[in-house]
C-alpha positions in Angstrom: 119.8 15.9 96.6 116.4 15.5 96.2 115.3 12.1 95.1 111.7 11.2 93.6 110.0 9.8 96.7 106.3 9.0 97.0 104.3 12.0 98.5 104.4 12.2 102.3 100.6 12.1 104.0 99.0 13.0 107.1 95.3 13.1 108.1 94.1 16.1 109.7 90.7 16.4 111.5 89.1 18.9 113.8 85.7 20.0 115.2 85.9 23.4 113.5 87.9 25.3 110.9 88.3 28.7 108.9 90.1 29.4 106.1 89.2 32.7 105.4 88.5 34.1 101.9 90.4 37.3 101.0 87.6 39.1 99.2 85.6 39.5 102.6 87.0 42.3 104.7 85.0 42.7 107.6 83.3 39.2 108.1 85.0 36.0 107.8 83.8 33.6 105.4 85.8 30.1 104.9 86.7 28.4 101.9 85.3 24.7 101.6 88.7 23.5 101.9 92.0 24.1 103.5 94.3 26.5 101.7 98.1 25.4 100.9 99.5 28.1 103.3 97.2 26.7 106.1 98.5 23.1 105.2 102.2 24.4 105.1 101.7 25.7 108.6 100.4 22.8 109.9 103.1 20.6 108.4 105.6 22.7 110.2 103.9 22.6 113.3 104.7 18.9 113.2 108.3 19.1 111.9 110.4 21.6 110.6 114.1 22.2 110.1 116.0 25.3 108.7 117.7 23.1 106.0 114.2 21.9 104.6 111.0 23.3 103.2 107.5 21.9 102.7 105.8 21.8 99.4 102.0 21.0 99.6 100.9 19.2 96.3 97.3 17.9 97.1 94.7 18.6 99.7 91.8 15.9 99.9 88.4 16.7 101.5 87.5 13.6 103.5 84.1 14.7 104.7 81.2 16.7 103.4 81.4 20.3 103.9 79.2 21.7 106.5 79.1 25.6 107.6 78.1 27.1 110.7 78.1 30.8 111.8 79.2 32.3 114.9 79.3 35.8 116.5 83.1 36.5 118.0 84.6 39.5 119.7 87.5 40.8 117.8 89.8 43.9 118.2 90.0 46.8 115.5 93.6 47.4 115.8 97.0 45.8 117.0 99.4 46.7 119.6 102.6 48.2 118.3 105.8 48.3 120.2 105.6 49.1 124.0 102.1 51.1 123.8 99.3 49.0 124.5 95.4 49.9 124.4 92.4 49.0 126.2 90.6 46.1 124.4 87.1 47.1 125.6 87.4 50.5 123.6 88.5 48.7 120.3 86.4 45.4 120.5 83.7 44.7 117.8 81.5 41.8 117.1 82.1 40.0 113.9 80.2 37.1 112.1 82.4 34.1 110.9 80.9 31.5 108.6 83.1 28.6 109.3 83.2 24.8 109.0 82.5 22.1 111.5 83.5 18.6 111.5 86.2 18.6 109.1 88.5 15.7 107.6 91.6 16.5 105.4 94.5 14.4 103.9 97.6 16.5 103.0 100.1 15.3 100.5 103.4 16.9 100.3 107.2 17.1 99.7 110.3 17.8 101.7 112.6 19.6 99.5 116.2 20.3 101.1 117.9 23.8 100.8 121.3 24.3 99.3 122.8 24.5 102.8 121.4 20.9 103.9 123.9 18.2 104.3 122.0 15.2 105.1 119.9 12.9 102.9 116.2 13.9 102.6 115.4 10.4 103.9 116.2 11.3 107.2 113.6 14.4 107.3 110.9 12.1 105.9 111.7 9.2 108.5 111.5 11.7 111.3 108.2 13.3 110.1 106.7 10.0 110.0 107.7 9.1 113.7 106.4 12.4 114.8 103.0 11.8 112.9 102.8 8.0 114.5 103.6 9.5 118.1 101.5 12.5 117.9 104.2 15.0 118.6 104.4 18.5 117.6 106.4 21.7 118.1 103.2 23.6 119.0 99.5 22.6 118.6 98.4 22.7 115.1 95.5 24.6 114.1 92.8 24.9 111.3 93.0 28.4 110.2 92.3 30.1 113.5 94.2 29.3 116.7 91.5 28.5 118.5 90.3 25.9 116.1 92.7 22.9 117.2 93.8 20.2 114.8 94.1 16.8 115.5 96.6 14.7 113.1 97.4 11.0 112.3 98.9 8.6 110.1 96.7 8.5 106.6 94.5 5.6 106.2 95.0 4.0 102.8 91.9 3.6 100.6 89.8 6.4 102.2 88.4 8.0 99.0 87.5 11.7 99.1 84.3 13.4 99.3 82.9 13.8 96.0 82.8 17.6 95.5 83.5 19.6 92.6 83.7 23.4 92.9 85.4 26.7 91.6 87.1 28.2 94.8 88.1 31.5 93.0 91.3 33.2 94.2 93.0 31.5 97.0 96.1 32.4 99.2 99.0 30.3 98.0 101.5 31.8 100.3 103.3 34.7 101.5 106.7 35.9 100.1 109.0 37.2 102.7 111.4 40.0 100.9 113.7 42.7 102.1 110.5 45.3 100.7 108.1 43.6 102.6 105.5 40.9 102.7 103.9 40.0 99.4 100.8 37.6 99.2 100.4 35.3 96.1 97.2 34.1 94.8 96.1 31.5 92.5 92.9 30.4 90.8 91.9 27.4 92.9 89.4 24.5 91.7 88.5 21.5 94.0 88.0 18.3 91.4 86.2 15.4 93.0 87.3 16.5 96.5 91.1 17.0 95.5 92.6 20.6 95.6 95.8 20.2 93.4 98.6 22.9 94.0 99.9 24.0 90.8 103.6 22.9 90.6 104.6 26.2 88.9 103.7 28.2 92.0 106.9 27.0 93.9 109.2 27.8 90.7 109.2 31.6 90.5 109.6 33.8 92.6 111.6 31.6 95.1 109.2 29.3 96.9 107.9 30.6 100.0 109.9 30.8 103.4 108.8 31.3 106.9 108.4 34.7 108.2 111.3 36.4 110.5 109.3 35.6 113.7 108.4 32.0 113.1 111.5 30.2 113.9 111.3 30.9 117.3 108.1 29.3 117.7 110.1 25.7 116.1 112.6 24.2 118.7 115.0 21.9 117.0 114.0 18.4 117.0 116.3 15.7 118.5 118.3 13.8 115.7 117.1 10.6 115.1 118.7 7.6 116.3 116.7 4.9 114.4 117.3 4.0 110.9 116.0 5.9 108.2 113.5 4.6 105.6 112.9 6.6 102.1 
């Protein structure tokens, strides 16, 4: 059901971003580029259906990497069940080394699940229309919810920023299983401004799916009435 179509692309910009490295336990330090899991979350904020999944193939850095440091108030624990807690008693100030004035190009595929009945062209066309109109189910963000993202159709010919860097271990995505949530990592490398996601990560185990609470944040999009294009 999935024909070899060109990759779907979208340009993403923002004033601030933070894609936290996992080895820093207390202070937040951002990667130089968006992670695949953050890119998938952004794409799903724009368009998602139960019968499809996003597979991120490439992330392009379109601007020079600029860091800045801020001090933020955070809490040391989460509220469980109906029992709350006083935020003032569990508040902590932590440094964040984040990114400013960012721009990325995301290239991804839509892959249909076994129970899908419609052609993949339908979903590709819906995604393109939503990008052109600036429509999203909820406001996309760049790593942290307070760092809002803006998206628009990709500009052909805009070259990535020439940067090559070994990024070390990077979170690929989360596997939601009956036994719990398992993170998956891979050795990431930025080559001339392009982060390529290894295709084998989508083969085994089963490609990452959304968490149990996420579908409630994605209301069903109206069915397309216009013609579809590949």
